[in-house]
C-alpha positions as CSV (number, residue, x, y, z in Angstrom):
1,M,119.1,84.1,82.8
2,A,115.9,86.0,83.3
3,D,112.8,84.4,81.8
4,L,111.3,87.8,80.9
5,V,112.8,91.2,80.2
6,I,110.6,94.2,79.2
7,E,112.4,97.3,78.0
8,H,110.6,100.7,77.7
9,L,107.4,99.0,76.6
10,T,104.6,101.4,75.5
11,K,101.2,100.7,74.1
12,R,99.0,103.4,72.6
13,F,95.4,103.2,71.2
14,A,94.9,106.3,69.1
15,D,95.8,109.2,71.4
16,Q,95.5,107.1,74.6
17,T,98.6,105.6,76.3
18,V,97.7,102.4,78.1
19,T,101.1,101.2,79.1
20,D,103.8,103.9,79.5
21,D,107.5,103.2,79.2
22,V,107.4,100.0,81.3
23,S,110.7,98.2,82.1
24,L,110.7,95.0,84.1
25,T,112.7,91.8,84.7
26,V,111.2,88.5,85.9
27,E,113.7,85.9,86.9
28,H,113.3,82.2,86.3
29,G,110.9,80.6,88.9
30,E,109.5,83.8,90.2
31,F,105.8,84.3,90.8
32,C,105.3,87.9,89.6
33,V,101.9,89.5,90.1
34,F,100.7,92.7,88.3
35,V,98.3,94.5,90.6
36,G,96.4,97.8,90.4
37,P,93.0,99.3,90.1
38,S,90.8,98.8,87.1
39,G,92.1,100.6,84.0
40,C,95.7,100.7,85.2
41,G,97.0,98.7,82.2
42,K,97.9,95.4,83.9
43,S,95.8,93.2,81.5
44,T,97.1,95.1,78.5
45,L,100.7,94.5,79.7
46,L,100.0,90.8,80.0
47,R,98.5,90.7,76.5
48,L,101.5,92.5,75.1
49,I,103.7,89.8,76.7
50,A,101.5,87.1,75.3
51,G,101.5,88.5,71.8
52,L,97.8,89.3,71.8
53,E,98.5,93.0,71.4
54,E,101.2,94.7,69.4
55,A,103.6,97.0,71.2
56,S,103.9,100.7,70.0
57,T,107.5,101.0,71.2
58,G,109.9,98.9,73.3
59,R,111.1,95.3,73.5
60,I,110.0,92.0,75.0
61,L,112.5,89.2,75.6
62,V,111.6,85.7,76.7
63,G,114.6,83.5,77.7
64,G,116.9,86.0,76.1
65,R,115.1,85.9,72.8
66,D,113.5,89.0,71.4
67,V,109.8,88.1,70.8
68,T,108.4,91.7,70.3
69,A,107.3,91.0,66.8
70,A,106.8,87.2,67.1
71,P,103.2,85.8,66.9
72,A,101.6,84.5,70.0
73,Y,102.1,80.8,69.1
74,D,105.8,81.3,68.7
75,R,106.6,82.8,72.1
76,D,106.7,79.6,74.2
77,L,104.1,80.9,76.6
78,A,100.8,79.6,77.9
79,M,97.9,81.8,79.0
80,V,95.0,81.0,81.4
81,F,92.0,83.3,80.9
82,Q,89.4,84.6,83.4
83,S,86.6,82.9,81.4
84,Y,88.2,79.4,81.3
85,A,87.6,79.3,77.5
86,L,86.9,75.5,77.4
87,Y,85.4,73.6,74.5
88,P,81.9,72.6,75.8
89,H,81.5,69.6,73.5
90,M,84.9,68.1,74.5
91,S,85.7,66.0,77.5
92,V,88.2,67.2,80.1
93,R,90.8,64.9,78.6
94,D,90.3,66.3,75.1
95,N,90.3,69.9,76.3
96,I,93.6,69.4,78.0
97,A,95.0,67.5,75.0
98,F,93.8,70.0,72.4
99,A,96.9,72.1,72.0
100,L,99.2,69.0,71.7
101,R,97.0,67.4,69.1
102,T,96.9,70.6,67.0
103,Q,100.8,70.4,67.1
104,K,100.5,66.8,65.7
105,R,102.3,65.3,68.8
106,P,102.4,61.5,69.0
107,E,99.3,60.1,70.8
108,I,101.5,58.3,73.4
109,E,103.1,61.6,74.3
110,V,99.7,63.3,74.5
111,A,98.3,60.6,76.8
112,T,101.3,60.8,79.1
113,K,101.2,64.6,79.4
114,V,97.5,64.7,80.0
115,A,97.8,62.0,82.7
116,E,100.5,63.9,84.4
117,A,98.6,67.2,84.3
118,A,95.5,65.5,85.6
119,R,97.5,64.0,88.5
120,I,99.0,67.4,89.4
121,L,95.7,69.1,89.4
122,Q,93.7,66.2,90.9
123,L,91.5,65.9,87.9
124,E,91.8,62.2,87.3
125,P,88.2,61.3,88.3
126,Y,86.8,63.9,85.9
127,L,88.7,63.2,82.6
128,D,85.7,61.8,80.8
129,R,83.3,64.6,81.9
130,K,82.2,67.6,79.9
131,P,82.9,71.1,81.2
132,A,79.1,71.6,82.0
133,Q,79.4,68.7,84.5
134,L,82.2,70.5,86.5
135,S,82.3,73.2,89.2
136,G,83.8,76.6,88.5
137,G,87.0,75.6,90.4
138,Q,87.3,72.3,88.4
139,R,86.9,74.2,85.1
140,Q,89.6,76.6,86.1
141,R,91.9,73.6,86.8
142,V,91.1,72.2,83.4
143,A,92.2,75.5,81.9
144,I,95.4,75.4,83.9
145,G,96.0,71.8,82.8
146,R,95.7,72.8,79.2
147,A,98.6,75.3,79.9
148,I,100.7,72.7,81.8
149,V,100.9,70.2,79.0
150,K,102.5,72.8,76.8
151,A,105.5,73.0,79.2
152,P,105.9,76.7,78.4
153,K,108.8,79.0,79.6
154,I,106.2,81.2,81.3
155,F,102.6,80.8,82.5
156,L,100.4,83.8,82.2
157,F,97.3,84.1,84.3
158,D,94.7,86.9,83.6
159,E,92.5,87.3,86.7
160,P,91.8,83.5,86.8
161,L,89.8,83.6,90.1
162,S,87.5,86.5,89.3
163,N,84.5,84.4,88.4
164,L,84.7,82.2,91.5
165,D,82.8,82.7,94.8
166,A,84.8,83.8,97.9
167,E,85.3,80.3,99.4
168,L,86.4,78.8,96.1
169,R,88.8,81.7,95.5
170,V,90.7,80.9,98.7
171,H,90.8,77.2,97.7
172,M,92.1,77.9,94.2
173,R,94.6,80.4,95.5
174,L,96.1,77.6,97.5
175,E,96.0,75.3,94.5
176,I,97.9,77.8,92.3
177,A,100.5,78.4,95.1
178,R,101.0,74.6,95.3
179,L,101.2,74.3,91.6
180,H,104.0,77.0,91.5
181,K,105.9,75.1,94.2
182,D,105.5,71.7,92.5
183,L,106.4,72.9,89.0
184,G,109.0,75.5,89.9
185,A,107.6,77.5,87.0
186,T,107.8,81.2,86.1
187,I,104.3,82.7,86.5
188,I,103.0,86.1,85.7
189,Y,99.6,86.7,87.2
190,V,97.2,89.7,86.9
191,T,94.7,90.6,89.6
192,H,93.0,93.7,91.0
193,D,92.8,91.9,94.4
194,Q,95.8,93.0,96.6
195,V,95.1,90.0,99.0
196,E,95.7,87.6,96.1
197,A,98.9,89.5,95.2
198,M,100.2,89.5,98.8
199,T,99.5,85.8,99.3
200,L,100.7,84.4,96.0
201,A,103.6,86.6,94.8
202,S,107.3,86.5,95.3
203,K,107.4,89.8,93.3
204,I,104.6,92.4,93.0
205,V,104.5,95.1,90.3
206,V,102.1,97.9,91.3
207,L,100.7,99.7,88.3
208,R,98.8,103.0,88.0
209,D,97.7,104.7,84.8
210,G,100.0,102.5,82.7
211,R,103.1,103.2,84.7
212,V,105.0,101.1,87.3
213,E,104.7,102.7,90.7
214,Q,106.9,100.2,92.7
215,V,108.3,96.7,92.3
216,G,109.2,94.4,95.3
217,S,108.4,91.5,97.5
218,P,104.9,91.6,99.2
219,L,106.4,92.4,102.6
220,H,108.8,95.0,101.2
221,L,105.9,96.9,99.6
222,Y,103.9,96.6,102.8
223,D,106.7,97.7,105.1
224,D,108.4,100.3,102.9
225,P,106.0,101.8,100.2
226,D,107.6,104.5,98.0
227,N,104.4,106.6,97.8
228,L,100.9,107.3,99.0
229,F,99.3,105.2,96.2
230,V,101.3,102.0,97.0
231,A,100.8,102.6,100.8
232,G,97.1,102.8,100.3
233,F,96.7,100.0,97.8
234,I,98.9,97.3,99.6
235,G,97.5,96.1,102.9
236,S,94.1,95.1,104.2
237,P,92.3,96.9,105.8
238,R,93.5,99.9,103.9
239,M,96.0,102.3,105.6
240,N,94.5,105.3,107.4
241,I,95.7,108.5,105.7
242,L,95.6,111.7,107.8
243,S,96.3,115.3,106.9
244,A,98.8,117.0,109.1
245,Q,101.1,120.0,109.4
246,S,104.7,120.1,110.7
247,R,105.0,122.6,113.6
248,G,107.8,122.8,116.2
249,G,109.0,119.2,115.9
250,K,105.4,117.9,116.1
251,L,102.7,116.9,113.6
252,L,99.4,118.7,114.0
253,L,96.6,116.3,112.8
254,S,94.2,118.7,111.2
255,D,91.6,116.1,110.4
256,F,91.5,114.7,113.9
257,G,90.6,117.5,116.3
258,H,94.1,119.1,116.0
259,H,95.7,116.3,118.0
260,S,99.5,116.7,117.9
261,I,102.0,113.9,117.9
262,A,105.8,113.8,117.9
263,L,107.5,114.0,114.5
264,P,109.4,110.7,113.9
265,T,113.1,110.8,113.2
266,L,113.7,111.3,109.5
267,A,116.7,111.8,107.3
268,S,114.9,114.6,105.5
269,P,112.2,116.0,107.8
270,P,109.5,118.3,106.4
271,A,110.0,122.0,106.7
272,E,108.3,124.0,109.4
273,G,104.7,124.6,108.5
274,A,104.8,122.0,105.7
275,E,101.6,120.1,104.9
276,V,102.1,116.4,104.9
277,F,100.1,113.1,104.9
278,V,100.4,110.7,107.8
279,G,99.9,107.0,107.0
280,L,98.9,104.6,109.9
281,R,98.0,101.0,109.3
282,P,95.0,99.6,111.2
283,Q,97.3,96.8,112.5
284,H,99.7,99.3,114.2
285,F,97.4,100.4,117.0
286,R,98.5,99.0,120.3
287,S,98.1,99.6,124.0
288,D,101.8,100.5,124.6
289,G,101.9,103.2,121.9
290,D,103.6,106.5,122.7
291,A,101.0,108.6,120.9
292,A,97.2,108.6,120.9
293,V,94.1,110.2,119.4
294,H,90.8,110.3,121.3
295,L,87.8,109.2,119.3
296,T,84.2,108.0,119.5
297,I,83.3,104.6,118.0
298,E,80.9,104.7,115.1
299,I,81.0,101.1,113.8
300,V,82.3,97.9,115.2
301,E,83.0,94.8,113.1
302,H,83.6,91.6,115.2
303,L,85.8,89.2,113.3
304,G,86.2,86.6,116.1
305,S,89.7,86.8,117.5
306,D,90.0,90.4,116.3
307,T,87.8,93.4,115.9
308,L,87.7,96.2,113.4
309,V,86.9,99.6,115.0
310,H,85.8,102.5,112.9
311,A,85.9,105.7,115.0
312,R,86.0,109.5,114.5
313,P,86.9,112.5,116.6
314,D,83.9,114.7,117.8
315,G,82.8,117.1,115.0
316,S,85.0,115.4,112.3
317,A,83.9,113.6,109.1
318,H,87.1,111.5,109.0
319,L,86.9,107.9,110.1
320,L,89.9,106.0,111.4
321,T,90.1,102.2,111.3
322,A,91.9,100.2,113.9
323,L,92.3,96.4,114.1
324,V,92.4,95.4,117.8
325,S,92.9,92.0,119.4
326,G,89.8,90.8,121.2
327,G,87.6,93.9,121.6
328,R,84.4,91.9,122.1
329,D,83.1,94.5,124.6
330,L,83.4,97.5,122.2
331,R,80.2,99.1,121.1
332,S,79.1,102.0,118.9
333,G,79.1,105.3,120.8
334,Q,81.8,104.4,123.2
335,P,84.9,106.6,123.6
336,F,88.0,105.0,122.1
337,E,91.7,105.9,122.7
338,A,93.7,104.8,119.6
339,R,97.3,104.4,120.7
340,F,100.2,103.8,118.3
341,R,104.0,104.2,118.1
342,T,105.2,107.3,116.2
343,S,108.1,105.2,114.9
344,E,105.6,103.1,112.9
345,I,103.8,105.9,111.0
346,F,104.6,106.8,107.4
347,L,104.9,110.4,106.2
348,F,104.3,111.6,102.6
349,D,104.8,115.0,101.0
350,P,101.9,116.8,99.3
351,A,102.7,115.1,96.0
352,G,102.4,111.7,97.7
353,Q,106.1,110.8,97.8
354,R,107.5,109.1,100.8
355,L,109.5,111.1,103.4
356,R,112.2,109.0,104.9
């Protein structure tokens, strides 16, 4: 049985629709990530699931039970917030135990569950400390421990790493992935960081303006995006998007010095003269490509084993980004031949829908 089923869920504030007819299924044990730009409705959708917002229309089912009208405390969920929300006057032990004690659980049960959560999260040396004596990552682990002891059907995470520095974000990302593996729990996780989404999720839900754009595994969304928005949002560095026109079985790249490349084989090719968008990932440039554009390097970013090259054709304002292996000798002002395979490009119609 699916842990979570959302049916035609809509939330309106006055005349503004924040989530718009969202339907979604999350199976038991999945790590489902809601991702999208700020204001896309992902946190509101999580709050609707948690019971912190009231749905305008639609249904929410947890473990087959309709909880649409149920209060937050009666949904068998646990939420981890971005701000940790710890009690500063309580020890780590008491913070983790708080929810169990408010439920009047036997103290032996409380002690056992706190000890197990502390073991899982490697918090045993810190149980008698106050939150002010902990690092940001340790505080976030305490917040996660408070959720673990409740043994919920679903864990909800609302941008839990946003307040951490870059190095600690990477460490905590690994901690959360390990936690999911160890517990086998169902997790719904909100982030605006597509790298977090790609590395953590078994299922990604891409949202824009309150609507679901596409649902799938991280690699499926990367390899087979349905539209220009998903293609541009998933993948780092971002996909290059070039304007083009279909002419005589070729694509004329209007933004790049009117280079022409062969039109890839499609089940539904664009009509003669049709305007299209060409998507080309920075990782797809290679020395054995069957097509090329000739550019001048503007900026070089040396990453160690790889190099990011930002280049443009003469007289054009459009930069193209290529990720190349090595590239230590590349410098600003040098000519650059960006070769790629036409079989690896993505095509989109003027409305941004994928042409396949």
